[in-house]
C-alpha positions in Angstrom: 103.7 99.9 89.8 106.1 100.7 92.9 109.1 100.2 92.5 112.2 100.1 95.2 116.0 100.9 95.8 117.7 99.1 98.5 120.7 100.9 100.5 123.5 99.7 102.1 124.0 96.5 99.8 127.5 96.0 100.5 127.0 96.8 104.1 124.4 94.0 104.1 127.2 91.8 102.9 129.3 92.3 104.9 127.7 91.7 108.0 125.7 89.0 106.8 126.6 87.1 103.5 125.7 86.8 99.9 122.8 84.4 100.4 121.3 86.6 102.5 121.6 89.7 100.6 120.4 87.5 97.9 117.2 86.5 100.2 116.4 90.3 101.1 117.0 90.8 97.4 114.2 88.2 96.4 111.9 89.0 99.1 111.6 92.4 98.0 111.2 91.6 94.2 108.7 89.4 95.2 106.7 92.0 97.5 107.0 95.0 94.8 106.0 92.6 92.2 103.0 91.7 94.0 101.7 94.6 95.7 100.1 97.5 93.9 99.6 99.4 97.1 102.7 99.4 99.5 101.4 99.8 102.9 103.9 102.0 105.3 103.5 101.8 109.1 104.8 104.0 112.0 107.5 102.4 114.3 107.5 104.0 117.8 110.6 105.6 118.9 111.6 106.2 114.9 111.3 108.9 112.8 111.0 106.9 109.3 107.8 104.7 108.1 108.7 101.5 107.7 106.9 98.3 105.3 106.9 94.5 106.4 108.3 92.3 103.5 107.6 88.4 103.7 110.5 87.0 104.5 111.4 84.3 100.9 113.6 82.6 103.1 111.5 82.0 106.2 107.4 80.7 105.4 106.6 82.6 109.4 109.0 85.3 109.1 109.2 89.3 107.9 111.6 91.8 106.8 111.1 95.1 108.3 112.6 97.9 105.7 112.8 101.8 106.9 111.3 104.3 103.9 114.0 106.6 103.9 112.3 108.5 101.2 109.9 108.1 98.4 110.0 110.0 95.1 107.2 109.1 92.7 106.6 105.6 93.2 110.1 104.8 94.0 111.0 103.7 97.5 114.6 104.3 99.0 114.7 101.4 101.5 117.1 100.6 104.6 117.2 97.3 105.5 116.4 97.2 109.7 115.9 93.5 110.9 114.2 90.2 110.4 111.1 88.8 112.1 110.4 85.4 112.9 
């Protein structure tokens, strides 16, 4: 089962708030516990691959993360944006 590490949690909390950071982590936990294979996709204009995760706080939304590094089954992720 793949695992993740989320970068810059302090900055995310400072920019948004603790509730939003918890929502992001809950969304990632849910995604990584359900998915056996993580699908990465390219985003035009960016050097990093990205993954899309269902937003636990918005039934119609997604959260986009850049895959900064992948070591074995651990994805080092950087938050990019919320998509509604």
